[in-house]
N, C-alpha and C positions, 0 to 999 in steps of 0.2 A: 395675385397668386398664380396667375397663368405663366409668369416668368420663372417660377420655380421649376428647375429641371426634374424630370421624372426618372427615378432609378430604373434601370433595366430589371426585368423579372426573369424567372425561369423560362417563360415563354420566349424571351429574347435570347438568352445565353445557354439554356439547357441545364443549368446547375440547380439540382433539386436538393435542398438542405436535408430533408428527411431521408435521403438515400446516401448521404456522405459518410465515409468511414469514421471521421472524427466526431461527427454529431452522434452517430450510433454508439460509438465507444463511450462517449460522455454519458449518454442516457443509460447504457448498460452499467457503467461505473456508478452512476447515481442510484440505480436499483440495488446494486451490491452494497453500496455504502449505507443505504437506508436499512437493509437487512442486517448488516454488520452492527450498526448502532443499536438496533432492537435486541439483538441476541448476545453480543459479546459483553461480558461483565467488565466492571472496573472503569467505565467511561474512557476506554482506550480508543484512540484514532487508529485508522488502518496503518499509518506509518509507525506509530508507537508499537502496535502489535508486531509489525515486521521486525523492528529492532529487537524487541524482547524475544521473539521466536528465534531469530538468528543467534542471539546470545545463548538461548536454551539449547540450541542444536550444536553450536560450535564452541561454546565456552567464551571466556574473557578474550577481548581483542581490543586493539587500538580504535579510537573513535574514527580515524581515517579509514581503516579497513572495514569497520562496521558499516559506515556510510556507503562505501563502494559496494559492499556485499548485498545491500538492499536498494541499490540504484538511487541514492540520494546525494545531493551535493553537500559540501562541507558545512555551509551555513545552516541548511535544513537539519542535517544530522546533529549539529551542536545544539540547536533549539530543542529538538526532540529529546536528546540525551539530558540536557539541563532540566527539562520539564519532568522527565521520569526520575531524575535524581531528587528533584524537589518533592516528588510524591513518595519518596522512599522505596522506589522499585528498582533503581539502579544505583551503583556506587562505582567510583573510580579509585584505583590504587596504582602506585608506581609499578612499572614493569620490572620484574627482577632481572630480566636480561638486558634492559636498556633504561637507565635512570632518567633519560630525557623524555621518555614516553610513559603515558598512563594507560592502563587497561580498564575497559568498561566491563562490568559484570552485573548479573542479577543479584539482588538482595534476597533473603529468604521470603519476604513479602512478594517480591517480583516473581520468584519461582512459583509460589502458590497461585498468583494471579495468572501467569502465562499457562500453567497447567489447566486451569479452569477455562481460560479463554480459548485454548486450542480446541477443546471439546465443542465449544460454541462455534468456532470458526469452521469446523467440519460441517456443521449444520448450515452455516451461511453459504458455503460453496454449494451444498446440495440444493438449498432453496433458490439460490440465484440461477442455477442451471435446470431447475425443475421443469420449465416449459419444454425442454429439449428431450428427445429420445437419446438413449445411451450412445448410439453411434454418432449422433449430432454433437453431443457433449465432447466426445473424443476428437471429432473433426475440428470443432471450434477451438479447443485448447491447443491442438497441434498447429493450426493456422496462426493463432495468436503468438505462439512460441516462434514460429517462422518469421513473423513480422518483426518481432523484437530482436531477433538475432541477425537480421540483415544489416 
């Protein structure tokens, strides 16, 4: 066993996992995801919620535009849309302005669920940010927006 090389540690290279942005963002996201799962009805994932919310806000749109509008790649968007169609929450129909394209929209059940889910999502955000003071919340959100727009 003495021939097995020893990995360098933070004492050697100074990299402290618990202080890294990616590690902290993942832990914060896990906290938010757990709260989301507890509070949001309909067994929706965060990506499914995002798709449904975007459709509620902006109305029917192509699957391509929908995916781009919620920062998802095409394959992920297709999977999410297909699952929501399978649950009767979304539907597709030919685009009257372009027969080659289909528009994705909410069904009446989808409208009812997203309306209920948004109320819960407001609570999710509040609970996720609860450990912070008001000014800290504003600063965190401002800095995160700055990171993702660079």
